[in-house]
C-alpha positions as CSV (number, residue, x, y, z in Angstrom):
1,M,-25.3,31.6,-6.2
2,P,-29.2,30.6,-5.6
3,L,-29.5,28.9,-2.2
4,L,-30.7,25.4,-2.9
5,T,-33.7,24.6,-0.9
6,L,-36.1,21.2,-0.5
7,R,-39.5,21.6,-0.9
8,K,-41.6,18.4,-0.1
9,T,-44.7,17.8,-1.5
10,R,-47.8,15.3,-0.5
11,R,-46.3,12.6,-3.2
12,F,-42.6,13.8,-3.9
13,S,-39.6,16.1,-3.2
14,V,-38.5,18.5,-5.7
15,L,-34.7,20.1,-5.5
16,D,-35.5,23.3,-6.3
17,A,-33.8,26.5,-6.8
18,V,-35.2,29.6,-4.8
19,R,-33.7,33.0,-4.6
20,R,-33.5,34.2,-1.0
21,P,-36.0,37.4,-0.2
22,E,-32.8,39.7,0.1
23,D,-31.3,38.9,-3.2
24,W,-34.0,40.6,-4.9
25,T,-33.8,44.4,-5.4
26,A,-36.6,47.1,-5.4
27,D,-37.4,46.9,-9.3
28,E,-37.4,43.2,-9.4
29,V,-40.0,42.4,-6.6
30,A,-42.0,45.3,-8.3
31,A,-41.6,43.5,-11.7
32,E,-42.2,39.8,-10.4
33,A,-45.4,41.3,-8.6
34,M,-47.1,42.9,-12.0
35,R,-45.9,39.4,-13.5
36,L,-47.4,37.1,-11.2
37,A,-50.8,39.2,-11.2
38,R,-51.5,38.7,-14.7
39,I,-50.3,34.8,-15.1
40,K,-52.6,34.1,-12.5
41,D,-55.7,34.8,-14.7
42,H,-55.3,31.3,-15.8
43,A,-58.3,29.6,-13.8
44,V,-61.5,29.3,-15.4
45,T,-64.5,30.1,-12.4
46,L,-68.0,29.3,-12.4
47,G,-70.0,31.3,-9.3
48,G,-66.5,32.2,-8.0
49,A,-65.2,28.4,-7.7
50,P,-62.6,27.1,-9.8
51,A,-64.8,25.0,-12.6
52,R,-62.5,22.3,-12.4
53,D,-63.9,21.7,-8.7
54,S,-67.7,20.7,-10.9
55,L,-66.4,18.0,-12.8
56,C,-66.5,14.7,-12.0
57,W,-62.8,13.2,-12.4
58,P,-63.2,9.7,-12.1
59,F,-65.9,10.2,-14.7
60,V,-63.3,12.0,-17.0
61,T,-60.5,9.4,-16.7
62,G,-62.9,6.2,-16.6
63,Q,-62.8,5.5,-12.9
64,P,-65.0,4.2,-10.9
65,C,-67.3,7.6,-8.9
66,D,-68.8,8.4,-5.9
67,C,-70.2,11.7,-6.4
68,G,-73.6,11.0,-6.4
69,G,-74.6,13.2,-9.7
70,A,-73.0,16.2,-7.4
71,R,-70.4,16.7,-9.7
72,A,-71.1,16.8,-13.6
73,H,-70.3,14.1,-15.9
74,L,-69.1,15.2,-19.1
75,F,-66.4,14.6,-21.4
76,G,-65.6,10.6,-20.4
77,G,-63.1,9.3,-22.1
78,Y,-61.3,12.7,-22.8
79,C,-57.4,13.1,-22.2
80,G,-57.6,13.9,-18.6
81,G,-54.9,16.2,-19.0
82,A,-55.9,17.9,-21.9
83,V,-59.2,18.6,-20.1
84,A,-57.2,20.2,-16.9
85,A,-55.5,22.6,-19.0
86,S,-58.3,23.9,-20.9
87,L,-59.6,24.9,-17.1
88,G,-56.6,26.6,-16.3
89,G,-55.1,26.8,-12.7
90,A,-54.0,23.0,-12.6
91,D,-50.6,21.2,-12.3
92,R,-48.8,21.4,-15.2
93,R,-47.3,18.0,-14.3
94,K,-50.8,16.5,-14.8
95,R,-51.4,18.1,-18.3
96,C,-51.1,16.1,-21.3
97,K,-47.0,16.1,-22.5
98,R,-47.9,13.9,-26.0
99,R,-50.1,16.2,-27.9
100,V,-47.5,18.7,-30.0
101,A,-45.7,16.1,-32.5
102,G,-43.0,17.9,-34.4
103,D,-40.4,16.2,-37.3
104,P,-39.5,12.9,-36.5
105,A,-36.4,12.7,-38.5
106,T,-34.9,15.4,-36.3
107,P,-33.9,14.1,-32.9
108,G,-35.7,15.4,-29.5
109,N,-38.2,17.4,-31.8
110,W,-41.1,15.0,-31.7
111,R,-43.8,13.6,-29.4
112,A,-46.3,11.0,-30.1
113,V,-50.3,12.7,-30.8
114,C,-52.1,11.8,-27.5
115,A,-54.0,8.6,-28.4
116,R,-57.0,10.1,-26.2
117,P,-59.6,13.2,-27.8
118,H,-58.2,16.7,-27.0
119,P,-61.4,19.4,-25.8
120,A,-61.9,22.2,-28.5
121,P,-60.9,25.9,-26.8
122,G,-63.3,27.0,-25.0
123,E,-65.4,23.5,-25.3
124,V,-64.9,22.2,-21.3
125,A,-65.9,25.9,-19.9
126,E,-69.3,26.2,-22.2
127,A,-70.2,22.6,-21.3
128,L,-69.5,23.0,-17.6
129,E,-71.8,26.6,-17.9
130,A,-75.0,24.8,-19.5
131,W,-74.2,21.9,-16.5
132,H,-74.6,24.5,-14.3
133,A,-77.7,26.2,-15.9
134,A,-79.5,22.8,-16.1
135,H,-78.7,21.9,-12.5
136,G,-79.7,25.0,-10.9
137,R,-76.6,26.7,-10.3
138,A,-75.9,30.0,-10.9
139,R,-73.3,31.0,-13.3
140,V,-72.3,34.2,-11.2
141,A,-73.9,35.2,-8.4
142,V,-75.6,38.7,-8.7
143,V,-77.5,40.6,-5.9
144,S,-78.9,43.8,-6.9
145,G,-80.5,46.4,-5.0
146,R,-82.7,46.9,-8.4
147,A,-83.9,43.8,-8.9
148,G,-84.2,42.6,-4.8
149,A,-82.9,39.5,-4.7
150,S,-83.3,37.4,-1.9
151,R,-80.8,38.5,0.4
152,A,-80.9,42.0,-0.2
153,A,-85.4,41.7,0.1
154,E,-85.0,40.1,3.7
155,P,-82.4,41.5,5.6
156,R,-82.3,39.8,9.6
157,R,-83.4,42.6,12.0
158,C,-81.0,44.3,13.6
159,T,-81.0,44.8,17.8
160,V,-79.8,48.2,17.9
161,P,-82.2,50.2,18.1
162,A,-81.5,53.1,15.8
163,D,-81.6,55.7,18.5
164,A,-79.0,53.6,20.1
165,F,-77.0,53.4,17.3
166,A,-76.9,57.1,16.3
167,S,-75.4,58.0,19.8
168,R,-72.9,55.5,19.6
169,L,-72.1,57.2,16.3
170,R,-72.1,60.8,17.7
171,R,-69.5,60.0,20.3
172,H,-66.8,59.0,18.0
173,A,-67.2,61.9,15.6
174,A,-64.6,63.3,17.9
175,D,-62.6,61.1,16.9
176,S,-62.0,61.5,13.3
177,P,-63.2,64.0,10.9
178,Y,-64.5,61.0,8.5
179,V,-67.1,59.9,11.4
180,A,-68.1,63.1,12.4
181,A,-68.9,64.1,8.3
182,F,-70.7,61.1,8.3
183,A,-72.7,61.9,11.9
184,A,-73.5,65.1,10.1
185,A,-74.4,64.0,6.4
186,P,-77.9,64.2,5.2
187,F,-78.2,60.6,4.9
188,F,-77.5,59.8,7.9
189,G,-80.9,59.5,9.2
190,A,-81.8,57.1,6.5
191,I,-79.3,54.8,7.3
192,C,-79.8,54.4,11.1
193,G,-83.8,53.9,9.8
194,D,-82.4,51.3,7.3
195,E,-82.5,47.7,9.0
196,G,-79.9,46.3,6.8
197,A,-77.6,49.1,6.5
198,R,-77.8,49.6,10.4
199,R,-77.0,45.8,10.8
200,L,-73.7,46.1,8.9
201,L,-72.5,49.1,10.9
202,V,-73.0,48.1,14.2
203,S,-70.1,45.7,14.1
204,K,-67.1,46.3,15.4
205,G,-64.6,48.4,14.3
206,A,-67.1,50.0,12.1
207,E,-66.1,53.8,12.5
208,K,-63.0,52.6,11.3
209,E,-64.5,51.3,7.8
210,I,-66.6,54.8,7.8
211,S,-63.6,56.5,7.3
212,E,-62.2,54.0,4.9
213,A,-65.3,54.8,3.2
214,Y,-65.1,58.5,3.0
215,A,-61.1,58.2,2.7
216,A,-62.1,56.2,-0.5
217,A,-64.4,58.6,-1.3
218,R,-62.3,61.6,-1.6
219,V,-59.8,59.8,-4.3
220,V,-63.1,58.9,-6.1
221,R,-63.5,62.7,-6.6
222,R,-59.5,62.6,-7.6
223,L,-60.0,60.2,-10.3
224,A,-63.3,61.2,-11.6
225,R,-62.6,64.7,-12.0
226,G,-64.3,65.9,-15.6
227,I,-66.8,63.1,-15.6
228,D,-70.0,63.4,-14.9
229,E,-71.7,61.2,-11.8
230,G,-74.3,59.9,-13.4
231,D,-71.8,58.1,-16.2
232,L,-69.7,57.1,-13.5
233,V,-69.0,53.6,-12.2
234,I,-67.5,52.6,-9.2
235,L,-66.7,49.3,-8.7
236,D,-65.1,47.7,-5.4
237,V,-63.3,45.0,-6.3
238,C,-62.3,42.7,-2.8
239,S,-65.2,44.2,-1.0
240,G,-65.8,42.2,1.8
241,R,-69.2,42.8,3.6
242,G,-69.3,46.3,1.8
243,T,-69.4,49.2,4.2
244,V,-67.0,51.2,1.8
245,A,-69.3,50.4,-1.2
246,L,-72.6,51.5,0.8
247,L,-71.5,54.5,2.0
248,L,-70.1,55.3,-1.8
249,A,-73.3,54.4,-3.1
250,Y,-74.9,57.5,-0.4
251,L,-72.1,59.6,-1.3
252,F,-72.1,59.2,-5.2
253,P,-76.1,59.2,-5.5
254,R,-76.2,59.6,-9.2
255,A,-73.2,56.7,-9.9
256,R,-73.3,53.0,-9.9
257,V,-71.4,51.3,-6.9
258,V,-70.6,47.2,-7.7
259,M,-69.2,45.3,-5.3
260,F,-67.1,42.4,-6.0
261,D,-66.2,39.4,-3.8
262,K,-65.6,35.6,-3.7
263,N,-67.4,35.2,-0.3
264,D,-71.5,34.9,-1.6
265,A,-71.9,33.8,2.2
266,M,-71.9,37.0,3.8
267,D,-75.1,38.5,4.6
268,L,-75.8,41.3,2.1
269,G,-78.9,42.6,3.1
270,H,-77.8,46.4,2.8
271,V,-77.5,46.3,-0.9
272,G,-81.1,46.5,-1.0
273,S,-80.5,49.9,0.6
274,R,-79.3,51.4,-2.2
275,A,-81.0,51.2,-5.7
276,N,-77.7,52.1,-7.5
277,L,-75.8,49.5,-5.5
278,D,-75.3,45.7,-6.9
279,Y,-72.9,42.6,-5.5
280,V,-70.9,40.3,-8.0
281,E,-69.7,37.1,-6.8
282,L,-66.4,37.1,-8.1
283,D,-63.0,35.3,-8.0
284,V,-60.0,37.9,-8.8
285,F,-57.6,35.2,-10.3
286,G,-60.2,33.6,-12.6
287,R,-60.0,33.9,-15.8
288,G,-63.1,35.8,-16.8
289,A,-62.5,38.6,-14.2
290,A,-61.3,41.4,-16.5
291,A,-64.8,40.9,-18.6
292,A,-66.6,40.8,-15.1
293,L,-65.3,44.2,-14.7
294,A,-65.9,45.9,-17.9
295,A,-69.1,44.3,-18.2
296,A,-70.4,46.1,-14.9
297,T,-69.6,49.5,-16.5
298,R,-72.3,49.2,-18.7
299,G,-70.5,51.6,-21.1
300,R,-69.7,54.4,-18.5
301,R,-66.7,55.3,-17.1
302,A,-65.4,53.6,-14.0
303,V,-63.3,53.9,-11.1
304,V,-61.7,50.5,-9.6
305,L,-60.7,50.9,-5.8
306,G,-58.8,48.4,-3.5
307,I,-59.4,49.4,-0.2
308,H,-57.6,47.0,2.0
309,V,-56.4,44.4,-0.4
310,C,-53.6,42.2,1.2
311,G,-50.8,40.0,-0.2
312,A,-51.0,39.5,-4.2
313,L,-54.4,40.8,-3.6
314,A,-52.9,44.6,-5.0
315,P,-51.1,43.7,-7.8
316,R,-53.6,41.8,-9.3
317,V,-56.6,44.6,-8.4
318,A,-53.9,47.2,-10.1
319,A,-53.4,45.0,-13.2
320,L,-57.1,44.4,-14.1
321,A,-58.1,48.1,-13.3
322,R,-55.5,48.8,-16.3
323,D,-56.2,46.2,-18.8
324,V,-60.1,47.6,-18.8
325,D,-60.3,49.9,-21.1
326,A,-63.6,51.8,-19.6
327,V,-61.6,52.0,-16.1
328,V,-60.3,55.8,-16.2
329,G,-58.3,55.1,-12.8
330,F,-57.9,53.0,-9.6
331,A,-56.7,53.3,-6.4
332,L,-54.9,51.2,-4.0
333,C,-55.0,50.7,-0.1
334,P,-52.7,47.7,1.2
335,C,-53.5,46.2,4.1
336,C,-50.9,42.9,5.2
337,L,-47.6,41.6,3.5
338,K,-48.7,38.0,2.4
339,G,-46.9,35.0,0.2
340,S,-43.7,36.0,-1.8
341,L,-44.3,39.5,-2.3
342,G,-44.6,39.9,1.4
343,K,-41.3,38.2,2.1
344,R,-39.5,39.8,-0.3
345,V,-41.2,43.5,0.7
346,K,-39.7,43.0,4.4
347,A,-36.0,41.9,3.1
348,L,-36.1,45.0,1.3
349,A,-37.2,47.1,4.3
350,V,-34.2,46.1,6.1
351,G,-35.7,47.2,9.8
352,N,-38.0,50.3,8.6
353,D,-41.7,50.6,8.4
354,H,-42.6,47.2,6.7
355,Y,-45.7,49.1,5.1
356,A,-44.4,51.8,3.6
357,S,-42.6,49.7,2.0
358,L,-45.0,47.8,0.7
359,A,-46.7,50.9,-0.3
360,A,-42.9,51.7,-2.1
361,V,-43.4,49.0,-3.7
362,L,-46.7,48.4,-5.3
363,R,-46.5,52.7,-6.8
364,L,-43.2,51.3,-8.5
365,A,-45.3,48.4,-9.7
366,C,-48.0,51.0,-10.7
367,E,-45.6,52.9,-12.2
368,R,-44.2,50.0,-14.3
369,D,-46.7,48.8,-15.5
370,A,-48.8,52.1,-16.7
371,Q,-49.9,53.2,-20.1
372,P,-47.1,56.4,-20.6
373,G,-48.9,59.4,-19.7
374,A,-50.2,58.2,-16.5
375,D,-50.5,59.9,-13.4
376,V,-49.5,57.8,-10.2
377,A,-48.9,59.2,-6.8
378,L,-48.0,57.7,-3.5
379,F,-49.8,59.7,-0.2
380,R,-51.2,58.7,2.7
381,D,-54.4,59.9,4.7
382,D,-53.9,60.9,8.5
383,D,-57.4,61.4,8.7
384,M,-58.2,57.5,8.4
385,R,-58.4,55.9,11.9
386,S,-55.9,52.7,10.4
387,P,-52.0,53.1,10.1
388,K,-52.5,51.1,7.1
389,N,-53.5,54.1,5.3
390,A,-51.6,54.8,1.8
391,F,-53.2,54.7,-1.2
392,I,-51.0,54.4,-4.5
393,V,-53.3,56.3,-7.0
394,V,-52.8,56.2,-10.7
395,R,-55.0,58.0,-13.3
396,K,-54.7,56.7,-16.7
397,P,-54.1,59.8,-19.4
398,G,-57.0,61.4,-21.1
399,A,-59.2,59.9,-17.8
400,G,-62.4,62.8,-17.9
401,V,-61.7,63.8,-21.1
402,P,-64.7,62.9,-23.4
403,G,-63.2,60.8,-26.1
404,G,-60.3,60.5,-24.4
């Protein structure tokens, strides 16, 4: 019997039947993770934020508003539920329930047609994009090493001198073969002398992130076998500040590396350090996320990385990579257990290593979702300076084979 729980919201309480985490099998947890990863791509986003936040809803519904023009005054007098549904991500209880009309002669098969107009498919999103453009708001924030965008062109000064930074990294070389490889790399001097790159790497925990970058490079080489480096794009999804992406841009100088993250408030001065490094602001749960990844490949073959992705982000990255044709393979390095996935994995672990259980469930999820003939592997990289060092690596069938 399912456990009955009373879930309270701000406006009302809902009696709902919820399965307890311990009632789930590993196969069910994996299947549910991928199912949720795909149904969450329903929200239209603009500049990484939900598009519905840009619309003045009092104006839509005919109520007085006090936004002062900060939000778009569009679709006044339209059905608010239909407008919300066209943007996705809205509460289903607020959607129009009277639009579909059936046969009035059949009991229970007829609803009154809504008296208010409904927008055409895509009409609201297009209107909001035009409004953003007219008000000087970029549809998607992009910082490119080639373009020399403002944040990349004018990095803040780093207070740690280059010599002190180099000495510090060399002292940690004995702690990790990856850090040692970085300290001995031919580009080490160039990074030490670059203000933006040095400022990124002087932060606490930089040695850990350096080891993650070299572990990621090892995985990229595995996934990109048979692909000329000049024909390769590395898509670092949920990149954070971009330590991994920056070092990958140095390690694969002929490839193109693209960072994707929702947080555009980060200091991105280091992006200008490399001509082959770009940043794109992206909400991975947005409706256009897969299209954004596909557009970033620019006709090349791509590898997707999700390094230390938390909770539902891991299966979401896997779903996006699986669905983009230009992607030949992807790798996930999960981080922490969050949300419903985390609760179910903890219940499956039964006192064992929670992280190992998470990695095993994600491998199972990727195996279930993979195309026939795909190569799915799970391994741990003990050279990383982190106990969360599991990689789920998926190589699509025909990857690296011209025309495959």
